[in-house]
Backbone as a ProteinNet text record, in pm:
[ID]
protein_1_A
[PRIMARY]
MAAYRRLARSGIDAKRPRLETFENQFAGYTVTLIDPEYNAICPKTGLPDFGTITISYGPDRKVIELKSFKMYMTSFRNVGIFYENAVNVILRDLVKACDPAWMTVTGEFNARGGIRSRVEAKYERPS
[TERTIARY]
-1625.9	-1619.7	-1677.4	-1777.8	-1850.2	-1751.6	-1686.5	-1579	-1429	-1415.2	-1296.9	-1412.1	-1514.7	-1638.1	-1646.9	-1679.2	-1639.9	-1537.8	-1422.9	-1232.8	-1203.1	-1196	-1234.1	-1295.7	-1393.8	-1398.9	-1431.3	-1376	-1332.7	-1257.2	-1318.4	-1218.4	-1208.5	-1321.6	-1337.6	-1382.2	-1526.4	-1686.2	-1595.5	-1499.8	-1450.1	-1458.7	-1483.5	-1498.3	-1381.7	-1316.8	-1242.5	-1231.4	-1149.7	-1126.6	-1152.2	-1241.2	-1233.1	-1032.2	-1053	-986.2	-978.1	-877.6	-925.1	-820.6	-863.7	-772.2	-785.7	-688.4	-724.2	-682.7	-722.4	-728.5	-601.1	-531	-432.4	-435	-247.1	-210.2	-153.7	-95.1	-30.3	-120.9	-28.4	-25.1	58.8	65.3	151.6	276.2	236.8	365.9	300.8	378.9	363.8	354.1	277	314.4	288.9	396.2	468.4	417.4	355	321	371.6	439.1	506	535.4	437.6	394.7	489.9	597.4	719.7	643.7	438.6	397.9	273.1	246.3	146.2	145.6	56.5	20.5	-111	-134.1	-288	-278.5	-463.2	-422.6	-456.8	-391.1	-476.7	-603.8	-662.6	-817.9	-835.3	-754.2	-758.3	-718.4	-481.8	-426	-447.8	-520.5	-485.2	-396.8	-240.2	-152.3	-144.9	13.1	-20	80.8	49.4	78.9	164.5	252.1	303.3	377.7	393.6	431.5	437.7	501.6	544.4	398.5	281.5	300.5	291.3	280.3	374.7	213.3	203.7	110.5	184.9	137.7	188	81	10.6	-93.9	-26.5	-114.2	-156	-230.6	-235.8	-315.3	-386.5	-505.6	-620.3	-673.2	-754.4	-752.9	-801.1	-767.2	-719.5	-575.6	-489.5	-432	-451.1	-403.2	-369.9	-331.2	-412	-364.9	-350.8	-150.8	-126.5	-117.1	-175.5	-254.8	-320.5	-405.3	-587.2	-470.4	-454.3	-394.2	-311.1	-232.6	-177.2	-307.4	-404.6	-467.2	-562.3	-592.2	-633.1	-561.3	-428.3	-361	-334.8	-352.7	-347.2	-458.6	-582.3	-701.6	-698.4	-590	-621.4	-530.5	-459.2	-393.8	-462.7	-600.4	-686.7	-847.2	-756.7	-828.8	-839.1	-901.1	-900.6	-860.6	-814.7	-760.3	-716.7	-712.2	-630.4	-508.1	-394.5	-298.8	-382.1	-431.2	-485.6	-550.2	-692.3	-708.7	-775.3	-715.8	-628.8	-563.3	-530.9	-411.2	-516.1	-690.5	-716.6	-860.7	-881.7	-948.2	-901.7	-753.3	-706.6	-636.6	-727.1	-678.4	-831.6	-924.1	-1093.1	-1061.9	-1039.7	-1096.6	-1032.4	-821.2	-778.2	-862.5	-921.2	-944.9	-1056.1	-1121.3	-1253.3	-1275.1	-1149.5	-1113.5	-1097.4	-929.8	-913	-905.5	-974.4	-1015.6	-938.1	-796.8	-668	-694.1	-577.6	-600.3	-587.2	-497	-466	-371.4	-310.7	-292.2	-299.3	-151.1	-68.2	-122.2	-158.4	-57	-52.5	94.5	196.8	197.2	196.2	180	329.5	382.4	533.2	541.1	505.3	510.2	577.3	583.3	696.6	690.4	830.2	867.8	679	615.4	539.2	633.4	597	590.9	694.6	877.3	927.3	874.7	853.1	672.2	696.6	717.2	753.8	660.7	484.7	394.1	448.4	368.5	381.3	296.3	175.4	20	22.6	-50	-12.9	-170.5	-224.5	-371.5	-326.8	-413	-380.1	-421.2	-519.2	-693.2	-570.7	-695.2	-670.2	-800.2	-812	-966.4	-902.7	-1083	-1182.7	-1170.2	-1096.8	-1100.6	-1208.2
-2921.5	-2895.6	-2686.2	-2703.4	-2557.5	-2464.7	-2484.6	-2389	-2310	-2455.7	-2401.4	-2304.8	-2312.1	-2231	-2125.9	-2029.2	-1953.9	-1870.2	-1982.2	-1903.8	-1855.7	-1982.7	-1973.2	-1793.3	-1774	-1594.2	-1539.5	-1555.3	-1427.1	-1321.6	-1207.1	-1029.7	-1024.8	-1086.3	-1062.3	-952.1	-926.9	-870.6	-756.7	-720.9	-683	-482.7	-366.9	-238.9	-171.1	-169.8	-104.5	46.2	184.1	303.9	318.4	423.8	428.5	503.2	415.5	411.6	586.2	664.8	748.1	698.7	826.9	820.4	989.9	983.7	1056.1	1083.4	1174.6	1123.3	1171.1	1063.7	1043.5	1066.4	1073.1	1225.7	1164.3	1070	1012.1	897.3	811.5	659.8	562.3	444.3	351.8	405.5	380.4	368.7	282.9	240.9	138.4	137.3	190.1	158.7	35.8	71.7	-37.8	57.1	-1.4	70.9	-43.5	-57.9	-123.5	-148.6	-250.6	-191	-267.4	-280	-374.4	-414.8	-301.5	-295.2	-350.9	-460.5	-496.8	-596.5	-570.1	-698.9	-740.9	-819.9	-820.4	-1027.4	-1043.5	-1177.4	-1227.4	-1401.4	-1552.8	-1530.8	-1580.3	-1617.4	-1728.7	-1768	-1926.8	-1923	-1896.6	-1866.1	-1808.7	-1619.3	-1532	-1400.4	-1540.1	-1477.3	-1302.6	-1248	-1149.8	-1213.7	-1186.3	-1244.1	-1056.6	-1168	-962.7	-1015.3	-931.7	-980.2	-799.2	-832	-701.7	-740.2	-644.6	-612.7	-553.2	-588.9	-523.5	-528.1	-456.9	-423.4	-336.6	-379.9	-316.4	-329	-208.5	-179.1	-88.6	-93.6	14	91.7	169.9	319.2	303.9	357.6	403.6	563.5	554.3	702.5	761.2	613.9	661.2	619.1	704	678.5	656.8	505.8	498.4	617.8	727.4	854.6	751.7	772.7	777	693.6	821.1	889.4	755.2	727.8	680.3	504.1	512.5	366.5	340.2	361.6	348.5	338.9	417.9	394.6	256.6	271.1	105.2	-11.3	-22	-89.8	-114.5	-23.9	-68.6	-66.6	-21.1	-171.4	-317.2	-346.9	-501.2	-544.6	-416.6	-419.6	-532.9	-509.9	-567.8	-671.6	-709.1	-798.1	-924.3	-1030.2	-1179.3	-1199.7	-1240	-1286.4	-1396.5	-1380	-1535.8	-1468.2	-1552.5	-1445	-1421.6	-1498.8	-1551.8	-1505.9	-1494.5	-1352.2	-1242.5	-1205.7	-1087.6	-1002.3	-1066.6	-1095.7	-1070	-1149.6	-1151.9	-1006.2	-971.7	-846.7	-731.7	-679.6	-643.4	-600.2	-714.3	-668.1	-633.5	-735	-723.2	-541.1	-493.7	-380.1	-248	-301.7	-192.5	-192.5	-283.6	-240.6	-230.3	-221.3	-142.3	23.6	72.6	209.4	250.5	197.2	254.1	220.1	52.8	23.5	24.3	-20.7	18.8	-99.6	-113.6	-215.4	-301.9	-358.2	-504.1	-476.3	-510.3	-556.3	-649.8	-641	-763.7	-769.5	-762.4	-810.1	-918.5	-840.6	-985.5	-922.5	-1080.6	-1105.6	-1205	-1090.5	-1245.1	-1185.2	-1298.2	-1322.7	-1411	-1331	-1372.2	-1500.3	-1605.4	-1743.6	-1763.1	-1835.2	-1904.2	-2064.7	-2089.9	-2292.6	-2255.4	-2190.6	-2248.1	-2227.5	-2180.4	-2197.6	-2047.9	-1962.8	-1822.7	-1912.9	-1810.6	-1764.8	-1686.7	-1709	-1576	-1639.8	-1553.9	-1501.5	-1423.5	-1483.2	-1309.6	-1350.2	-1266.1	-1278.1	-1173.5	-1166.9	-1062.4	-1005	-938.3	-856.5	-824.3	-879.9	-804.8	-746.5	-717.2	-601.2	-613.7	-737.7	-809.9	-706.7	-817.2	-702.2	-632.3
1807.2	1718.3	1630.6	1694.5	1739.8	1741.5	1878.6	1885.5	1839.1	1778.5	1619.3	1577.7	1442	1399.7	1437.4	1574.5	1611	1605.9	1632.6	1623.2	1534.9	1404.8	1282	1259.2	1239.4	1187.5	1246.3	1425.4	1498.4	1427	1455.7	1437	1300.3	1242.4	1016.3	1066.1	1129.9	1131.3	1209.5	1272.6	1349.3	1340.6	1404.2	1358.8	1319.9	1244.2	1248.6	1199.7	1242.8	1115.6	966.5	925.9	842.9	760	617.9	568	432.4	464.5	370.7	253.6	144.6	-6	-112.9	-132.6	-231.4	-393.6	-420	-598.6	-649.8	-716.9	-742	-878.8	-923.8	-1017.6	-1078.7	-1068.8	-1179.7	-1190.8	-1376	-1381.1	-1401.5	-1389.3	-1390.7	-1304.6	-1191.2	-1063.5	-942.4	-913	-816.6	-637.1	-544	-360.8	-312.2	-218.9	-134.5	-25.3	86.2	206.2	353.5	414.9	485.7	661.9	750.9	848.4	983.1	994.5	1043.9	1198.5	1235.2	1365.6	1394.9	1294.7	1315.5	1462.2	1496.1	1585.6	1604.9	1669.4	1712.4	1827.3	1820.1	1991.5	1867.3	1902.3	1881.2	1908.3	1868.2	1907.9	1960.5	1954.8	2028.6	2189.2	2214.2	2318.9	2397.8	2313.7	2371.8	2371.2	2353.2	2343.7	2223.5	2248.3	2106.4	2040.2	1905.4	1709.9	1674.7	1626.9	1553.3	1448.6	1373.1	1218.8	1134.8	996.6	925.1	824.5	839.7	724.8	560.3	429.6	312.2	198.2	226	107.2	-34.7	-188.1	-295.8	-377.9	-421.9	-439.4	-632	-714.1	-818.2	-871.6	-821.1	-798.3	-911.3	-890.5	-1009.4	-948.9	-928.1	-939.6	-762.3	-705.5	-580.3	-470.5	-435.2	-352.5	-156.1	-90.3	45.8	150	195.8	268.7	382.5	435.6	591	692.1	669.4	869.5	875.9	776	799.8	815.6	762.9	712.1	849	869.6	1042.4	1128.4	1210.9	1271.2	1251.5	1092.6	1042.7	1105.1	1105.8	1117.4	1287.3	1309.9	1501.7	1555.4	1462.9	1553.2	1541.8	1511.1	1511.9	1606.1	1741.4	1814.2	1932.4	1911.6	2084.5	1984.1	1880.4	1793	1787.5	1816	1841.8	1672.9	1624	1491.4	1487.6	1391.9	1276.3	1179.6	1132.4	1088.8	929.4	855.4	769.8	711.6	829.4	785.6	817.7	790.9	934.6	764.6	695.5	552.3	493.9	415.3	338.1	397.8	571.8	574.6	554.3	581.4	492.9	377.2	300.2	147.1	45.5	152.6	141.1	130.1	310.2	333.3	217.9	196.8	128.5	-31	-105.9	-189.6	-237.5	-88.5	-126.5	-84.8	-57.5	-36.6	-112.7	-188.8	-334.7	-437.8	-469.7	-606.7	-683.5	-663.1	-659.5	-841.7	-895.5	-1047	-996.2	-838.9	-851.8	-729.5	-587.7	-479.3	-401.8	-323.5	-348.1	-159	6.9	148.5	134.5	233.7	272.2	396.6	400.4	612.4	678.1	691.2	699.7	880.8	949.5	1136.3	1216	1327.1	1336.9	1411	1420.9	1483.3	1588.2	1613.8	1758.2	1690.5	1846.6	1837.8	1738.3	1727.5	1646.5	1463.9	1515.3	1355.2	1304.7	1168.2	1113.9	955.3	952.6	865	751	655	549	420.3	473	468.1	284.1	195.3	66.2	10.9	-6.9	-66.4	-126	-275.6	-409.3	-444.9	-485.6	-563.2	-677.8	-825.9	-948.3	-1049.6	-1073.8	-1146	-1246	-1262.9	-1342.4	-1445.7	-1553.5	-1703.5	-1733
[MASK]
+++++++++++++++++++++++++++++++++++++++++++++++++++++++++++++++++++++++++++++++++++++++++++++++++++++++++++++++++++++++++++++++

C-alpha cells in the first residue's frame, strides 16, 4: 500500500516553469486555452499519456501569457503524474498565477485499455 501512496503523490510538486501574465485591459469576457498536445508519463506503468487540456477562465486583473503557458504545459512531458492530479495541479498553478474570477480546467485523455478519461476541476473566487 505504501507504493500506491507514493504513486498517488507523484508529480504533484514537480518543478515547473513560471507562468507569466500581463495586465488585463477589459472586463466581462472569457478566455479559452486549448492544448491538444498534453503528454506526461503514467507513474505506475512508465508509459506515455496523451490528451487535450482545455482551460476556460474569467480574467480579473491578469491574463495568462501564452508562450509561458506553452512552456509550462510542455514541462509535464517527463513527469510521472496521474490524470486527476495533472488537471488539479494545472488549476492550482494557473489560479495562483492570474487570480481569475473563475476557472475550469478539463482534461480529455486518449484511450488506455479501451477507456477514455475526462477530468474536470473548477475554481470560483470566494465572494
